[in-house]
C-alpha positions as CSV (number, residue, x, y, z in Angstrom):
1,F,-5.9,4.2,4.1
2,L,-6.7,1.3,1.8
3,R,-10.5,1.8,1.5
4,P,-12.7,-1.0,0.6
5,I,-13.7,-1.6,-2.9
6,T,-16.9,0.3,-3.8
7,G,-17.9,-1.5,-6.9
8,N,-17.5,1.7,-8.9
9,K,-14.6,1.0,-11.3
10,L,-13.7,4.6,-11.8
11,V,-13.6,5.4,-8.1
12,D,-11.8,2.2,-7.2
13,G,-9.3,2.7,-10.0
14,L,-8.5,6.3,-9.0
15,H,-8.0,5.1,-5.3
16,T,-5.5,2.4,-6.4
17,K,-3.7,4.9,-8.7
18,L,-3.5,7.4,-5.8
19,I,-1.9,4.7,-3.5
20,K,0.5,3.6,-6.2
21,N,1.6,7.2,-6.9
22,G,2.2,7.7,-3.2
23,M,4.2,4.5,-3.0
24,A,6.3,5.4,-6.1
25,E,7.1,8.9,-4.7
26,A,8.2,7.5,-1.4
27,A,10.4,4.9,-3.1
28,K,12.0,7.5,-5.4
29,N,12.7,9.8,-2.5
30,N,13.8,7.1,0.0
31,S,10.9,8.1,2.2
32,N,8.2,6.3,4.1
33,F,4.7,5.3,2.9
34,H,2.3,3.9,5.5
35,L,-0.6,1.9,4.0
36,W,-3.1,0.6,6.4
37,A,-6.4,-1.3,6.2
38,H,-8.9,-2.8,8.5
39,P,-9.5,-6.4,7.8
40,H,-13.3,-6.1,8.3
41,N,-13.3,-3.8,5.3
42,F,-12.4,-6.7,3.1
43,G,-15.8,-8.5,3.8
44,K,-17.8,-7.0,1.0
45,H,-16.4,-7.5,-2.5
46,K,-13.9,-9.9,-0.9
47,E,-12.3,-11.1,-4.1
48,A,-11.9,-7.7,-5.6
49,N,-10.4,-6.4,-2.3
50,L,-7.9,-9.2,-2.2
51,D,-7.2,-8.8,-5.9
52,R,-6.3,-5.2,-5.3
53,L,-4.2,-6.0,-2.3
54,E,-2.2,-8.5,-4.4
55,D,-1.8,-5.9,-7.1
56,L,-0.4,-3.4,-4.6
57,L,2.0,-6.1,-3.1
58,K,3.3,-6.8,-6.6
59,Y,3.7,-3.1,-7.2
60,F,5.7,-3.0,-4.0
61,N,8.0,-5.7,-5.2
62,T,8.6,-3.7,-8.4
63,L,9.5,-0.6,-6.3
64,K,11.7,-2.8,-4.1
65,N,13.6,-4.1,-7.1
66,E,13.9,-0.7,-8.7
67,F,14.5,1.6,-5.8
68,G,15.2,-0.6,-2.8
69,M,11.9,0.2,-1.1
70,Q,11.6,-1.7,2.2
71,S,8.7,-3.0,4.2
72,Y,8.6,-2.7,8.0
73,T,6.3,-3.7,10.8
74,M,5.1,-1.0,13.1
75,K,7.4,-2.3,15.7
76,E,10.4,-2.1,13.4
77,M,9.5,1.5,12.5
78,D,9.2,2.4,16.1
79,D,12.7,0.9,16.7
80,L,14.1,2.8,13.8
81,C,12.7,6.0,15.0
82,K,13.9,5.6,18.5
83,A,17.4,4.8,17.2
84,A,17.5,7.9,15.0
């Protein structure tokens, strides 16, 4: 879960690092990583939350280029699971 920014740089940095580590592990192992967020959580510290989201999206692009990581909607994942 992409928790909202708390304003505590240590806590927020560790949370971002945890997400990136999970994304990298999934990419390296051709596995799935589900990151979700609730839009209302972006209300407080809006700019910082959007900056972190942008950072995570850029990191996804790095993993996509390096490992072929893919992004799917929930509907696409459902279809993939049903087809398997």
